[in-house]
C-alpha positions, 0 to 999 in steps of 0.5 A: 065667856072668856076667849082662849089666848091667841098663840099666833102673835107671841113674841120670843120674850113671851114664848115658853122655854123650849130648851131643856134645863141643864142637869147634873154636872152641867147645871153645877157648872152653870150655877144652877142646882143639879136635878135629882132622879125621881126614882130611888135605885140601889147603887150598882152592884147592890141588890135591894133588900128582900121584903120583910127584912128589917133595914140594916139586916141585909149585910148580916145575912151575907157570908163574910168574905176573907180579904187577902192582900198578899199570897199565903207564903208571904203571909207566913214569912211576914209572921216569922219576921214579926215574931223574930223581931218581937223576940229580939226587942223583948230580949234587948229590953230585958237587958236594960236596967230601967232604973239607971235610965234618964227621963228620955231613956225611960220614955224610949223604953216605954215607947218600945214596950207599947210598940211590942204590945201594939204589934202583938195586937196587930198580929191577932188582927192579922194586920201583918204589915202594921205588925212588922212595922211596929215590931221593927220600931220596937227592936230598933229602939230596944237595941239602942237602949241595950247598947246604952246600959 
């Protein structure tokens, strides 16, 4: 028969560790690896998927919300500014004689055309901040080109 080990005479070197291991940020600072929680929980603010719902389908069932970053009056004003700048840029580019432009001038003309197209696409996507910036760039380039010819 084997006798149980004597626990009374343990020295500090052989005593079991009673201090808990550091976790989280402390472990990372100490050079250890952070412990992971054993139970998987959904992130705060999210609800777990309903039983029987295929993965990835939870979002499809939620109603789409509208992200509004500016007051409605401001949006209408920005839209008017974009349309005005696009009309001005198109008018100015229409006055330019493309065939007499040098290579740099033709490059600028094409850049202005692309800015107009991108601004129109941004308006369709309701990204009026981008549309305004693109339309302004197109109008600036077009007015310089119209002054050249």
